[in-house]
C-alpha positions in Angstrom: -3.5 15.6 -11.0 -3.9 15.0 -7.2 -2.8 18.1 -5.2 -0.6 17.3 -2.2 -2.2 18.8 1.0 -0.1 21.5 2.7 0.1 19.4 5.9 1.7 16.5 4.0 4.2 18.9 2.3 5.1 20.3 5.7 5.8 17.0 7.4 8.1 15.7 4.7 10.2 18.9 4.6 13.7 18.5 6.3 13.8 20.1 9.7 16.7 21.1 11.9 17.9 18.4 14.4 16.5 18.7 17.9 18.6 18.0 20.9 17.4 15.0 22.9 16.0 16.6 26.0 13.6 14.3 27.9 11.4 11.3 27.8 9.9 10.6 24.4 6.4 9.3 23.6 6.1 7.9 20.1 9.6 9.2 19.5 8.4 12.8 20.2 9.7 14.8 23.2 7.2 14.7 26.1 8.4 17.9 27.8 8.8 20.2 24.8 6.1 18.9 22.4 3.4 16.8 24.0 2.8 18.6 27.2 2.6 22.1 25.6 0.5 20.6 22.8 -2.0 19.1 25.3 -2.0 22.3 27.3 -2.9 24.2 24.1 -5.6 21.8 23.0 -7.1 21.9 26.5 -7.1 25.7 26.4 -8.9 25.6 23.0 -11.4 23.1 24.4 -10.3 20.4 21.9 -9.2 17.9 24.5 -9.7 17.4 28.2 -6.4 15.9 29.3 -6.5 16.0 33.1 -4.3 18.8 34.6 -2.7 16.3 36.9 -1.6 14.2 33.9 0.0 17.2 32.3 1.5 18.4 35.6 2.9 14.9 36.5 3.2 13.0 33.3 5.7 10.4 34.6 4.6 8.0 37.3 6.1 5.0 39.2 5.0 1.8 37.6 3.3 -0.6 40.0 2.7 -4.3 40.0 -0.9 -5.7 40.4 -0.3 -5.9 44.2 0.5 -2.2 44.3 4.2 -2.6 44.9 6.7 -0.5 42.9 8.2 -2.2 39.9 12.0 -2.2 39.6 14.3 -3.1 36.7 16.8 -6.0 37.1 19.4 -3.3 37.8 17.4 -2.1 40.8 16.1 1.2 39.4 12.4 2.0 39.6 10.3 1.7 36.4 8.9 5.0 35.3 5.9 5.1 32.9 4.0 7.8 31.1 0.6 8.4 32.7 -2.3 6.6 30.8 -4.2 9.7 29.9 -1.3 11.1 27.9 -0.2 7.8 26.4 -3.9 7.1 25.3 -4.1 10.6 23.6 -0.7 10.0 21.9 -2.0 6.6 20.6 -5.1 8.2 19.3 -3.1 11.0 17.5 -0.8 8.3 16.1 -3.7 6.3 14.8 -5.3 9.4 13.2 -1.9 10.4 11.7 -1.5 6.9 10.2 -5.0 7.0 8.8 -4.2 10.4 7.2 -1.0 9.0 5.6 -2.9 6.0 4.2 -5.7 8.3 2.9 -3.1 10.5 1.2 -1.4 7.5 -0.3 -4.6 6.0 -1.6 -5.6 9.4 -3.1 -2.3 9.7 -5.0 -2.4 6.0 -6.1 -6.0 6.5 -7.4 -5.7 10.0 -8.9 -2.1 9.8 -10.2 -1.7 6.0 -10.7 0.8 6.3 -13.5 3.3 8.4 -11.5 2.7 6.4 -8.4 3.4 3.1 -10.1 6.5 4.6 -11.8 7.8 5.6 -8.4 7.1 2.1 -7.0 8.9 0.4 -9.9 11.9 2.9 -9.6 12.1 2.1 -5.9 12.1 -1.7 -6.4 14.7 -1.4 -9.1 16.9 0.8 -7.0 16.6 -1.5 -4.1 17.5 -4.8 -5.8 21.3 -4.3 -5.9 21.3 -3.3 -2.2 19.3 -6.3 -1.2 21.6 -8.6 -3.3 24.7 -7.0 -1.7 23.3 -7.4 1.8 22.2 -11.0 1.1 25.7 -11.9 -0.2 27.3 -10.3 2.9 25.0 -12.2 5.2 25.6 -15.5 3.4 29.4 -15.0 3.5 29.2 -14.1 7.2 27.1 -17.2 8.0 29.5 -19.4 5.9 32.5 -18.1 7.8 30.7 -18.5 11.1 29.8 -22.1 10.3 33.5 -22.8 9.3 34.8 -21.2 12.6 32.3 -23.3 14.7 33.3 -26.5 12.9 36.9 -25.7 13.4 36.3 -25.1 17.2 34.5 -28.4 17.4 37.3 -30.3 15.8 39.9 -28.7 18.1 37.8 -29.6 21.1 37.5 -33.3 20.2 40.6 -35.5 20.4 41.5 -37.2 17.1 41.9 -40.6 18.8 40.8 -42.1 22.0 43.9 -43.1 23.9 44.3 -46.9 24.4 44.1 -48.1 27.9 47.2 -49.9 28.9 46.9 -52.7 31.4 49.4 -52.4 34.3 
């Protein structure tokens, strides 16, 4: 039987909820997770994220002409510095590859149990999909009826005859 790696067991264990504290990158807090992590990996010599990227991870976004970009509401656009966003993207890609490798290992080494779980999931999902489909079809039917009713109310039944004076 395929043995689940410890790191996989640890990432699927329930954890306490974290309070939303700052900007998130890949849905992970920049200030409390990524910046300390990159500081630690730099200290260990595993990465070389520039100190200025860690010290000032948020920057004003600029247009090609060098002008500051603003939202439609008039606030400046803030972005995560490229050095950090590139490292996070690389970590995300490696993480995804690890998940896929684990899945492939289980599907290969423990095919019977893997296939049984897949069948169980599809079977359990069918009534939910059917319920949601019925709800959506009913909503769309009611919406079409309401739109048709509004159209008939907006159009006069008969065109008034012109009376010569």
